[in-house]
C-alpha positions as CSV (number, residue, x, y, z in Angstrom):
1,M,114.6,88.2,88.5
2,I,117.2,90.8,89.4
3,G,114.8,93.9,89.5
4,F,112.0,91.7,91.0
5,V,114.4,90.8,94.0
6,L,115.4,94.7,94.6
7,A,112.1,96.0,94.7
8,I,111.0,93.4,97.3
9,I,113.9,94.9,99.2
10,A,112.7,98.4,98.4
11,I,109.1,97.1,100.0
12,A,110.7,96.0,102.9
13,F,112.4,98.7,103.7
14,L,108.9,100.6,103.3
15,F,107.6,98.2,105.7
16,D,110.2,99.2,107.9
17,F,109.5,102.8,107.5
18,I,105.6,101.9,108.2
19,N,106.7,100.2,111.2
20,G,108.2,103.2,112.8
21,F,105.5,105.2,111.8
22,H,103.1,102.5,113.2
23,D,105.1,102.2,116.0
24,S,106.2,105.5,117.0
25,A,103.7,105.8,119.5
26,N,105.4,103.2,121.6
27,S,108.1,105.2,122.3
28,I,106.6,109.0,122.4
29,A,103.1,108.5,123.5
30,T,104.1,108.7,127.5
31,I,106.4,111.3,127.1
32,V,103.7,113.4,124.8
33,G,100.7,112.4,127.2
34,T,102.8,113.8,130.3
35,R,103.6,116.5,128.2
36,V,107.3,116.3,129.0
37,L,107.9,117.1,125.2
38,S,105.8,118.5,122.6
39,P,104.9,115.8,119.5
40,V,107.6,117.1,117.4
41,A,110.5,117.0,119.6
42,A,109.2,113.7,121.1
43,V,109.4,112.3,117.6
44,L,112.7,113.4,117.1
45,W,114.3,112.4,120.2
46,A,112.5,108.8,119.4
47,A,114.2,108.9,116.0
48,T,117.7,109.7,117.3
49,F,117.8,106.4,119.8
50,N,115.9,104.2,117.4
51,F,119.1,104.9,114.9
52,A,121.2,104.7,117.7
53,A,120.8,100.8,118.5
54,A,122.2,100.3,114.9
55,F,125.9,100.6,116.7
56,F,124.8,98.6,120.0
57,G,122.2,95.9,119.4
58,S,122.9,92.9,118.7
59,T,121.5,90.9,115.4
60,A,120.1,87.8,117.3
61,V,116.5,88.7,116.8
62,A,117.2,88.8,113.0
63,K,118.6,85.6,112.6
64,A,115.6,84.5,114.4
65,V,113.4,85.9,111.7
66,S,115.1,84.8,108.8
67,N,115.3,81.1,109.8
68,G,113.1,80.3,112.7
69,F,109.6,80.6,111.5
70,V,109.6,79.3,107.8
71,V,111.5,76.5,106.6
72,Q,114.1,77.9,104.4
73,S,113.3,75.5,100.9
74,F,110.0,77.1,100.7
75,V,111.3,80.7,101.0
76,D,111.4,82.5,97.7
77,P,111.1,86.2,96.3
78,W,107.1,85.6,96.1
79,V,106.7,84.5,99.7
80,I,108.8,87.0,100.9
81,C,106.9,89.7,98.9
82,A,103.4,88.5,99.7
83,G,104.2,88.3,103.5
84,I,105.4,91.9,103.2
85,L,102.1,93.3,101.6
86,G,100.2,91.2,104.1
87,A,101.8,92.8,106.9
88,I,101.8,96.3,105.3
89,I,98.3,95.9,104.5
90,W,97.3,94.9,108.0
91,N,99.6,97.5,109.3
92,L,97.8,100.7,107.8
93,F,94.4,99.1,108.2
94,T,95.1,99.4,112.3
95,W,97.1,102.6,111.9
96,Y,93.6,104.2,110.4
97,Y,91.4,102.8,113.1
98,G,94.4,104.0,115.7
99,I,94.5,100.2,116.9
100,P,97.9,99.8,118.6
101,S,98.6,96.1,116.8
102,S,101.9,95.1,116.6
103,S,104.3,95.4,113.6
104,S,106.1,92.6,114.6
105,H,103.6,90.0,114.8
106,A,101.8,91.1,111.6
107,L,105.4,90.2,109.6
108,I,106.0,87.2,111.0
109,G,102.1,86.5,110.5
110,G,102.4,87.6,106.9
111,F,106.1,85.5,106.3
112,A,104.0,82.5,107.4
113,G,100.9,82.8,105.9
114,A,102.5,83.3,102.6
115,A,104.8,80.2,102.8
116,V,101.3,78.0,104.0
117,S,100.0,79.2,100.9
118,K,102.7,77.9,98.9
119,G,103.6,74.9,100.7
120,G,100.8,74.0,103.4
121,I,101.4,73.8,107.0
122,G,104.6,72.2,106.4
123,A,106.4,74.8,105.3
124,L,106.2,76.3,108.7
125,S,109.5,75.6,111.1
126,W,107.5,74.4,114.3
127,G,110.6,75.0,117.3
128,S,111.7,77.0,119.9
129,K,110.9,80.3,118.0
130,W,107.3,79.9,117.7
131,I,107.2,78.9,120.7
132,E,109.0,82.1,122.4
133,T,107.0,84.4,120.4
134,L,103.6,83.5,121.1
135,S,104.3,82.9,124.3
136,A,105.3,86.5,124.3
137,I,101.9,87.8,123.2
138,V,100.8,86.6,126.9
139,L,103.8,87.3,128.6
140,S,105.5,90.4,127.4
141,P,102.4,92.7,128.1
142,M,102.2,90.9,131.7
143,L,105.5,91.3,132.7
144,G,105.4,95.1,130.9
145,M,102.7,95.3,133.5
146,I,104.5,93.6,136.5
147,V,107.6,95.6,136.5
148,A,105.7,98.9,135.6
149,F,103.5,98.4,138.9
150,A,106.4,96.9,141.3
151,L,108.4,100.3,140.2
152,M,105.9,102.5,140.5
153,V,105.3,101.1,144.0
154,L,108.9,101.7,145.0
155,L,109.2,105.2,143.5
156,F,106.1,106.1,145.4
157,N,107.7,104.5,148.8
158,L,110.4,106.7,147.8
159,F,108.8,110.3,147.3
160,Q,105.7,109.7,149.5
161,K,107.1,112.8,151.4
162,A,107.6,114.9,148.3
163,S,105.3,117.3,147.1
164,P,103.5,116.7,143.8
165,H,105.4,119.8,142.0
166,R,108.7,118.2,143.3
167,V,108.2,114.9,142.0
168,D,107.0,116.3,138.5
169,K,110.4,118.2,138.9
170,V,112.5,115.2,139.5
171,F,110.7,112.9,136.6
172,R,110.0,115.6,133.8
173,P,114.1,115.3,132.8
174,G,114.1,111.6,134.1
175,Q,111.7,110.8,131.5
176,L,113.8,112.0,128.7
177,I,116.3,109.2,129.7
178,S,113.3,106.7,129.9
179,S,112.0,107.7,126.7
180,A,115.3,107.3,125.0
181,M,115.8,103.7,126.7
182,L,112.6,102.8,125.3
183,S,113.4,104.1,122.0
184,F,116.5,102.3,121.9
185,A,114.8,99.0,123.0
186,H,111.8,99.3,120.1
187,G,115.0,99.8,117.2
188,S,116.7,97.1,118.5
189,N,114.3,94.8,118.1
190,D,111.7,96.0,115.9
191,A,114.2,97.0,112.9
192,Q,115.8,93.4,113.2
193,K,112.5,91.7,111.8
194,T,112.8,93.8,109.1
195,M,116.8,92.6,108.3
196,G,115.9,89.1,108.9
197,I,113.1,89.1,106.1
198,I,115.6,90.7,103.6
199,V,118.3,88.0,104.7
200,G,115.8,85.1,104.2
201,L,115.1,86.9,100.6
202,L,118.8,87.1,99.6
203,V,119.5,83.5,101.0
204,A,116.6,82.3,98.5
205,S,117.7,84.4,95.5
206,K,121.9,83.7,96.0
207,Q,121.7,82.1,92.8
208,Y,121.1,85.6,90.9
209,F,123.8,87.4,92.2
210,A,126.6,84.4,92.3
211,G,129.6,85.6,90.8
212,K,128.1,89.2,90.6
213,T,130.6,92.3,90.8
214,G,130.4,95.6,91.9
215,W,127.4,96.8,93.9
216,M,125.6,93.4,93.4
217,S,128.5,91.4,95.0
218,H,126.8,92.9,98.1
219,L,123.4,91.1,97.4
220,Y,125.2,87.8,97.5
221,L,124.7,86.2,100.8
222,Q,125.5,82.0,101.3
223,D,123.4,81.7,104.7
224,T,121.6,83.4,107.3
225,N,124.7,83.3,109.6
226,R,125.4,86.9,108.6
227,I,123.5,90.1,108.8
228,P,125.3,92.6,105.7
229,Y,125.8,95.8,107.2
230,W,124.2,98.0,104.6
231,V,121.3,95.7,105.5
232,E,121.4,97.0,109.3
233,I,122.2,100.4,108.6
234,C,119.4,100.9,105.8
235,A,116.8,99.1,108.1
236,Y,117.5,101.4,110.9
237,S,117.3,104.4,109.2
238,A,114.0,103.3,107.9
239,I,112.5,102.7,111.0
240,S,113.6,106.2,112.2
241,L,112.2,107.9,109.6
242,G,109.6,106.1,109.7
243,T,109.1,107.4,113.7
244,L,109.8,110.8,112.6
245,F,106.5,110.9,111.0
246,G,104.7,109.3,113.6
247,G,101.6,107.9,114.1
248,W,99.3,110.3,115.6
249,R,95.9,108.2,115.6
250,I,97.6,105.6,118.3
251,V,99.4,108.2,120.2
252,R,96.0,109.7,121.6
253,T,95.4,106.1,122.4
254,M,98.6,105.0,124.2
255,G,99.0,108.2,125.4
256,S,96.0,109.4,127.3
257,R,92.7,107.1,126.7
258,I,94.2,103.6,128.7
259,T,95.3,105.8,131.6
260,R,96.1,108.9,132.5
261,L,99.9,109.7,133.0
262,R,102.2,112.0,135.1
263,P,106.1,112.0,134.6
264,I,106.4,109.3,137.0
265,G,104.0,107.1,135.8
266,G,105.7,107.7,132.2
267,F,109.2,107.2,133.8
268,A,107.8,103.9,135.1
269,A,106.1,102.8,132.3
270,E,108.9,103.3,129.8
271,T,111.6,102.0,131.8
272,A,109.7,98.8,132.3
273,G,108.9,98.5,128.9
274,A,112.6,99.0,127.8
275,I,113.8,96.4,130.4
276,V,111.5,93.9,128.9
277,I,112.1,94.5,125.5
278,M,116.0,94.9,125.5
279,T,116.2,91.3,127.5
280,A,113.8,89.9,124.7
281,S,116.4,91.4,122.1
282,R,119.4,89.8,123.9
283,F,117.6,86.2,123.6
284,G,116.8,86.6,120.1
285,I,112.8,86.6,120.7
286,P,111.1,89.1,118.5
287,V,108.5,90.7,121.1
288,S,106.0,92.8,120.3
289,T,106.9,96.6,121.5
290,T,103.4,97.6,121.5
291,H,102.2,95.0,123.7
292,T,104.9,95.4,126.3
293,I,104.5,99.2,126.7
294,T,100.6,99.1,126.9
295,G,100.8,96.6,129.7
296,A,103.6,98.9,131.2
297,I,101.0,101.8,130.9
298,V,98.3,99.5,132.4
299,G,100.6,98.6,135.2
300,V,101.3,102.2,136.1
301,G,97.4,103.2,135.9
302,A,96.4,99.9,138.4
303,T,98.9,101.5,141.0
304,N,96.2,104.5,141.5
305,R,93.3,102.4,141.5
306,L,92.0,99.5,139.2
307,S,89.2,102.3,138.1
308,A,92.0,104.4,136.9
309,V,92.5,101.8,133.9
310,R,89.9,102.1,130.8
311,W,89.8,98.0,131.2
312,G,87.1,98.0,128.0
313,L,89.8,99.5,125.6
314,A,92.3,97.6,126.7
315,G,90.1,94.5,126.0
316,R,89.9,95.7,122.4
317,I,93.3,96.2,122.3
318,V,94.1,92.8,123.5
319,W,91.4,91.4,121.0
320,A,93.3,93.1,118.3
321,W,96.5,91.3,119.4
322,L,95.4,88.0,119.1
323,V,94.1,88.6,115.4
324,T,97.0,90.4,114.5
325,I,99.2,87.0,113.5
326,P,96.2,85.0,111.4
327,A,94.5,88.2,110.1
328,A,98.0,89.5,108.6
329,A,98.8,85.7,107.5
330,A,95.3,85.8,106.0
331,V,95.9,88.8,103.7
332,A,99.2,87.4,102.8
333,G,98.0,84.2,101.5
334,V,95.6,85.9,99.6
335,M,98.4,88.1,98.0
336,Y,100.2,84.8,97.1
337,V,97.5,83.2,95.4
338,L,96.8,86.4,93.3
339,M,100.5,86.9,92.5
340,Q,100.8,83.4,91.3
341,P,99.9,84.3,87.6
342,F,102.6,86.3,87.2
343,T,105.2,83.8,89.1
344,P,107.7,82.1,86.1
């Protein structure tokens, strides 16, 4: 069983890698779309600040994921494994079709779906974290849009007498800062979801590591109140490496197909997204970086004219958001059933 638990930890970090791969567009699409950085330079920039969040971020989101969605007594290695596989399958499906869905909601949906498959609806821990997370599906893109719109209006007023060339000259380097902020925010929220899943697994499997010595002693965890340092570093490393490989299909959707951006617009969208995501992380709310930055891009586009936003594409993206949790839950539930013949 110890080998199985170790394999699940490896799969969890694989999900984190795919999360970075899938969500790299969130951090780099605008800076690539405005041609401030090349795609290669952009992913290096984003990966650096993804990892930097390991040293300055909190662990509130990780603790929320580990004990805020599923009743701990229903958590076992099989539930965790099925949940992660469900999230990975949904992430790869949406990546292949270039749909900027939420890795965060895929993981939460997969975790919940596997738990329900084991113990029914009573396996879910109905409480504030479910309310906050489901509310964030609606609120995070709206807040991103509102903050980005307000910031763009402010910047337009401040630079109304400046030539377009001068504005671009100011905001091209400025977008390096805003992109770094967004990448930091992405790391501080998204990497923590995998950390929370691994912590839940270690607590559920603590009987296998009790009394062990050497490196196995680091796998023993009494409760979900503490996040082992090695889990943090590995999670942030995995998501940063995933970001380095980039999700180019989604970059095209996010960077140019929703609306055309200039550096000032990219700066506003990234800054607005970072503000919303870091605020959510501060309060332990697992929010979708994809939802937030998409809303911010829409907010920037709407300051020019409503027709500047491709609302049909935005609408299809919204539908992808709405189905992510139930779709990942369904896939994870099926995975849990398929694994039953192999359970002890």
